[in-house]
N, C-alpha and C positions, 0 to 999 in steps of 0.2 A: 786543369780539368776541374769542372764543377760537378760535385757529386750529387747535390740536391737541387731541387727546383723550388722548394717551399719549406717554411718552418711549420712545425707541428701545430703550435697554438694559434697560428694565424689562418688556418683553414676554416671555412664556413659554408653555409648553404649556397653561396654564390659560386663555389667551386665544384658543385655536384656535376658529375659527368666528365670531369677533367682528369687526365693522367698526371700523377705526381710522383716524385722521388723524394723521400725524406731520409734524414740521418739523425741518429740519436741513440739513447740508451734504452734497453729493455726494462720496463717497469714491471707491472704485474702481468702474469700469464695465467689465463683461465681456459682450461680445457672445455671444448664444446663438441661432444661426440668423439668418435674414434680418432679422427685425423685433423679435426678443425680446432683452432684455438683463437682466443681474443688476446691480442698483445697490446698493452698500453705503451706506446712509444713516446719517450720524453726527450725534449730538448730545452734550450733556454727559454723559449716562449710558452711552453705548456705541454699538454699531453693530448694525443689523439689515439683513438682506438683503431687497430688494424686487424683485419680478419686474415688469418694465416693458416695455410695447410702444412702439415708436417713440421710442427714446432718442437719436436722432441729434442733437437740438438741445441735449442735456445735456453738460456738461463738468465736470471735477473742480472742487470748491469753489463751485459754484453753490449758492445758498440756495433750497431747494425745499419745497413742501408736498406730501405724498404721502398719498393716500387709497386704502384697499384692505381686504382681510380677511385675518386671520391663519390660516395653515394649517401643518400639519406638513410638513417637508421630505420629498421622496421618499426611499424606503429607500436607504441607502448614501450620501446626500448631506449627512449631518450634518457640522457643523464644530465639533469639540470645543474649538477655540481661542477661540470666541465664547461668551459667556454666553447669547446668543440662537441658538446654533448648531443647535437642533433644529427651529426654526420659520422661517417667512418670511412676508412680506406679498405677497399675489398680487392679480391683477386691478387693478393700481395705475393711478391717475390722478395725473399729476404737474403741478403748477403752479410755474413758476419765479417766485420772489419777488425774487431779486436775482442778476444775472450777476456773474461774477468773471473777472479776468484770470488767466493762468497764473501760479502762485506762483513766487517766486524759488528755492524749494527744495521737494522733495517733502514734503507734509504727511503724513508716515508715520514710524513708529518703525523701519521697515526700513532707513532711511538716516539718518545723523547729519550734519547740516549744521554748518558752521563756527560757533563760538559767537557771533562778532561778527555774522554774518548772522542767526542765530537771534534775537538780542536786538534787532537792527535791525527785524526783522519779528516782534516778540514775539507779536502778536495771531495770527499764523499758527502760530508755535511752540506756543502754548498749545492749539491744536486737536489736537496730537498726544497720544497716550494717556499717555505717561510724564509730561510736564509737567502735563497736566490732572489726572492721578491724584494728583500731589504736592499740588496746590492743594486737592483734595477731602480728602486726608489731613490737610492743615493745618487745614481747617475742622473736621474731626472732633476734632482735638487741642484746638483752642480751645473747642469746645463741651464737651468732657470736663473741661477745666480749670475752666470756669465752673461746671459741675455740682458738682465737688468743693469749690470755694470756697463756693458757696451752701450745700452740705451742712454745711460747717464754720462756718456763720453769719458769713461775711465779707460786707461791704457794698461793692458796686462804686461807686467814686468817681473821677471824672475830674479830673486835676490839670492845671495850665497847660502849654501848649506853648511859650509865650513866658515865660521865667523869668529869674532873675538868675544870673550866672555863679557856678559852684560848683567848688571844688577837689577833683575826683575822679580826678586822675591822667591824664586824657586831654584832648586838644585839643577845644575846643568850637566849634560853629558859631555865629557871631555874626550877629545880625539888626539892622541899623541902624534907629534910631527916627526916623521923619519928624517926629514932633511934638516931639522933643527932640534937635535936631541935635548930633552928636558923642557921643551915648549909644547903647548897644546892649542888646538883649535877648540871651539865649543859649537855644538849643534844649537841652532837658534831656538830660544824659547818663543820668540816672535821676530818678525823682520823690523822691529820698532825703529832702530837707529838707521838701518839701511833705507827705509822708506822716507824718513825725515831728510836724509841726504838727497833723495830723489826730488824732494820739494825744492831744495836749494838748486838742484840741477835744472829746474824748470819743467819737470814732468808733473804738471800741476794736478793731474788726477790719475793716481796709480791704484792698481789692485792686483792681487794674485790669489789663487787658491793654494795656500802655502802649507807645506809640511813643517811641523815644529816638534820639539821634544823637550820634556821636562822629567828629571829624575825624581819624581815624587811618588808616594804610595798610591797604588791603584785603587779605584773605587768605581761605583756604578757609572759616574759621569766623567771618568778620567782614565786614560791609558798613557804609557810613556810617550808614544807618538800620537800626534793629533793633527787634524787638518782645520785650518781656519780661512774664512774669507777675510783677507787682510786688505785694508784700503786706507788711503790718505788723500786729502785734497787741500790745495792752496787756496788762499783768499776765501776761506770757508770757516764757518763757526759751528756751534753745536747743532743748531736747527738744520743746517745744510746736511750734516752727516747723518743725523737722525732721519731726515727725509729720505736720503739715498738708501740707508740700511732698511728702513721700513718698506720701501719699494721692492728691494731685492728679496727680503724675507716673504713678503706677500706674494711675489712671483713664484717663489719656491713652494709655498704652501698651496697655492692654486694649482701648480703642476701636479701635486700629489693628491689633493682632496677634491679638485674641481671647483672649489670656491675660494674667493679672495677674502682674507680676514677683514673684519671691520676695523674701525679706528683703533689704533694702539695708544692707550691713555698714557699720560705722564704723571709721575708722582715723586715729590722730593724724598730724598733718602730718609730724612728725619721723620716724615709722616709714615713711611713704610715701616720703620722700626717701631714707632709708637703704636701703629694699628695692627701690625702683623708680627713684630719681633724678628723680622728678617729683611735683608736687603734684596732677597729674591723670593718674594711672597707668592704663594698660590692664592690668587684672589677668588678662586672658585669655591673655597671652603666656606662653610656656613657660620663661622664665628670669627670674632676679632678680639684683640686685647682691649680692655677697658681701663681707663685711668681711675684709680681709687685712692690716690695719695691724700686728696683733700677730705675724703670721707673719714679717714683715720688720722687727720691732722692733730686731734686732741685726745687720741685714744690712750687708755692706760694699759693696753695690752702691748707689752714690750716687743713681741715678735713683729708687730705692725708699725713700730716706731722706726721707720727706715726712710732713706732718701726717696724711695719710689715704691709704690704698691700698685699692682695691676691685677686684673682678674680675667678669667676666661669662662664663658658660659657654653656648656656642651648640651645642646638640646636633647632631652629624652635619655640621658645617660645616667640617671640616678639609680639605675638597676646594677651599677657596678658593684662587685663583691668587695669585701674587705681585703681580700688578697690582691685583687686588681688595684685597689686604692693604695695599698702598701707598696706595690710595684711602681706606681706613679711617683710616690714620695721618694723612693730610692732612685728613680730615674732623674728626678729634679736635683737630688744631691750630687749625682754623677755629673750633671751639667753645671755644677758650681753653686747651687743654691744652698742656703742653710737648712731649708725645709720647704714643704709645700702644704698649704692648708686646703682641705677639700670640704665642701658643703653640699648636702643633698636638699633639694626643694621638695617638700611633702605636698600631698594633694591639697592641703589647706594653705599652702604657701609658707609653712614653717621651715626654717633653715635648721637642718640637723648636722652637727659637726662636733668633733672633740673639743674645739676651741670656742663653740658658741657661748658657753658659760662665762667666758672672759670678756665678752663684748656686750655693750649696752643695747637696749631695745632700739634706740634711735640709730645706732651704728648698723645694726642688722637690717633695719628698714631702709636706711640710705643705701646700703650695699645691694639689697634686692632691687631697689629702683635703678641704681646705676647700671646693673648688669641685666636689667629687664628680666629678672628671674621668673620662671614659670614652673608650675608643678611638673615634676618628673625630670627637671634639669639637674645637672651636676656642675658645680662651680669650683674652679681652681684658682687659688690666690698665691702670689709670691710677693714677698717684701724683701728688698735688698738694694744694692746699688743699681742704678737704672740699666746699665749694660747687662748685668746679670739677669735682671727681670726680663729684659728683651730676649736674651738667649734661651732661658728656661721655658718661658711661656710660648715663645716662637716655635721651639722644638716640639712641645706638647701639642700645640695647635696643629702642626703638620702630622703628628702621630695620630691624633684623635679626631680631628675635624672631618666632617662629612661633606661631600660635594653637594652644592645647592641643586635642587631639582632642575633649575633653569640654567645650570652652569654649561658654558660651551666646552667642547673638547679641547680647544686650544685657546688659552688666555694669555695674550702678549701684553707686556707692560714695560714702559720705559721708566727706570729709576734714575733720577737726576740729582744734581747738587750734593754729591758725595763729600764727606770731609776730606780735606787735603792731607791731614795727619790722623793716624788711628790710635796714637798713644804717646807716652813720654818715656824715655829711658830714665834710669836712676839719676843721671846728671841733668835732667831737664831737656835733653835733646829730643825733638819730636821724631816720631817714627812715621815715615811716609806711607800713606795708604795706597799709593800708586807709584809708578816710576817718577823720578825727580824732574821730568820734563812736562808735568801736568800744570796747566795755567791755573793760578788761584782765581777765585771769583773776584771781579773788580771791586765789589763793595766791601771785601774783607781784607784788602791789602794792609790796612793799618793794624790788623790783628796778628800778623805773621810773627812779630817779636813779642807782643804783649800777651796774647791769648791764642796760641797756635791751634788748640783743639777746637776752636770755634770757626776756623777758616774753612770755608767751602771751596771745593775745586770745581772746575768746569769739566767734570767727568760724568759719564752716563753709561748705564748698563741696560741691556735688553734681556728681559726675563720671560720665559715661557713656562707656565704653570709654576713649578717650584725649582726650576733650574735656571742658572745664569747662562744665557746663550753667548754673551760676549760683552766686552767693555771697550770704551773709547774715551777720548778727551780732546779738548783744545790744547795744543802744545804751547810751551813757552818759546817765543821767538825773539824776545827782547833780552839782550845781554845783561842789563841791569837787574831784571827780575830773576833771571837764571842764576846770577851770581849771589843774589840775596837768598834764594832757596838753598843753594849749595852751602852757603855759610851757616844758615839756620840748621842744616842737617849735620853740621860739624865736619864736613869733608875738607881735608887738607888740600892745598893747591897741587901737591904731588899726586894725590889719589884722583883728584878731578882730571888732571892731565893724563894719568894712566888709563882711566876708564873711558873718559869722554873727549880726550884731546882731539881726536880726528873729527868728531862732530862739531865741537866748538870752533875748530879751525875753519870748517866749511861754513859755519854761520857768519864768519867774518866777511864773507864775500856776497852778502845779500841774501837774507832768508825771508820768504814771505810768511805772513800769518797762515797757519795751517792747523788742521784737525784730522782725526782719523778714528778707526775702529777695527777690532778683530772679532769676527763672528765664528763661534765654534760650530763647524759643519757637522761633526760627529754628533754633537748634542742636538742640533736642529733635526737631523735625520732620525735620530733615536725617538724623539718626541713625535715627529710626524708619522713614524712607522708604528707607533703604539707600543714600543718596547720599553723595558725598564733599565737596560744596561747598554752602554755604547759598544760592548763586545759583540752584540748581535748584529750590528750594521757595519762592522769592519771585516774586510776580507780575511785577514790573517791576524787575529787579536792575540794578546797575551792573556794568561790566566790571572786570577786575583793576586797570585804570588809573584807575578812578573815574568813567568816562564813562557816559552813558546813550545808547546808540546809537539808541534809538527817538525821543527828543525832541531830541537834540543837546546836552543839558545836561552840564556847566555852560556857559552862554553869557555873552557880554559884556553888561554893564549898558547900558541905553539912556541917552544923555547927559541926557535930561530927568529920568529917574528918579534918576540920580546927583545932579543939581542939587537936586532936591527933598529928598534925604537929606543934603545938605551934604557930599557926598563928591567927591573928585577922585582920579584915578589917578596914582600916583607917576610922575614923569618925563613927564607929559603924554601918556601912551599913549592912543590912541583906542580905543574899544570895538571888539573884533574884530581889533586889531592883533597 
């Protein structure tokens, strides 16, 4: 039995005169005379006004079926805020399908409830326009991504949710095995090894919209569970993968905004760090880091006698108070700097600063020229090891930079040529910046043993504004290169076999050159929706503390379940204690 003939938000002037039956929730009720009322009926598609007689028995959030005919609203009664604002449903008969208690907060975008309360009653929160619109937008993005992948001849394949532990740099969620006490599955951080095996299997273009999990602290761009567009292609290099992902992301953006993004520029990692102090820079901001090391190469000011000195010009910010400046200095120290030098540019171009007296006139003049200092500007300088300078000024740039007047809403950027290693252990063993299957840059092979921190990888990230949307790389498919990387990382043959034996065995039977990518769908949708936190575009998110207010998860294990799994709690703690 079909209860309704139409959806509320899809009615328009073309339906005038037509009889309709609608189903939904009672929104606002407005009395109009003794027995007449206007009822805002709401469903997934929107709201339509219904003219009802005898609405005394109706209350907000009742589930009802309304039958009537569509007519134009009286002259002067149009509501431009509604898509259905020029019509209404009249002569309505209303049948109550389900009654509702008064909700714990108004189901309206006009008031914003506490987040904990919203997520506790998420089923009510999702009736509101903004959260509902975010889920609809997410569905559009997923559909667009699938269209693009099908167009590029990728095959959708589902990989296991219960998998073996993999070293991808984040904590895993372990799942105890009842059939094999003391053993565990791991929820996948990504389908990385599974999709590489699919390349061996001849599934030369794979993708899936994959559910993944990482047991990491939650933040604005990260939840325990996340969704990524995961893809891998054989006989492909970095340019091929970048082209496919660019096409898919452009398709998704167009589905949401109606416009296809312009060209997505590429920038080497080292250039991004030098100019922005970040490998996920927001290129829309009005300031960049400026190299000042040579300016102070012969300085007698000890604080500037450092491996690297850089500066940041903040236009028109010389009005900052001493308290605000002290807070910036403290923030720089929290980020690892020994200190932060600030200078104000006066109306006559004079630089005012507590350290100005320690610098020569030539140094001050060269500094002003290098930073293109103008009256009313605030200058910030950091001198330290280069990675520290990047980190500190990059963070302050994000905090204090202003959007350029001509800045686009969405600024996509490909960052390429990442380092293969991000540092050295105390014994000199390099620390991988990516998983150990990332192919080194062909021009840097000779540096793997002699100078590993200068080795570039064939890795690439896609950045949107100031968020990393995803990462990918060309994979190692040659056994000799793979063995060399394993040895340089100090992995024993036993550990290699334990962690990667099944993959290396597959590689013995003919593995094609291949490359891939993982795109964070949650992050992409968040940015396209104009939100600041991924929680707002997920149907059932966790709070910042990692709790699920709706279900109460995580909860203590039942003693019988723990016994079946061969588990006991340390210290004999009882479940729920």
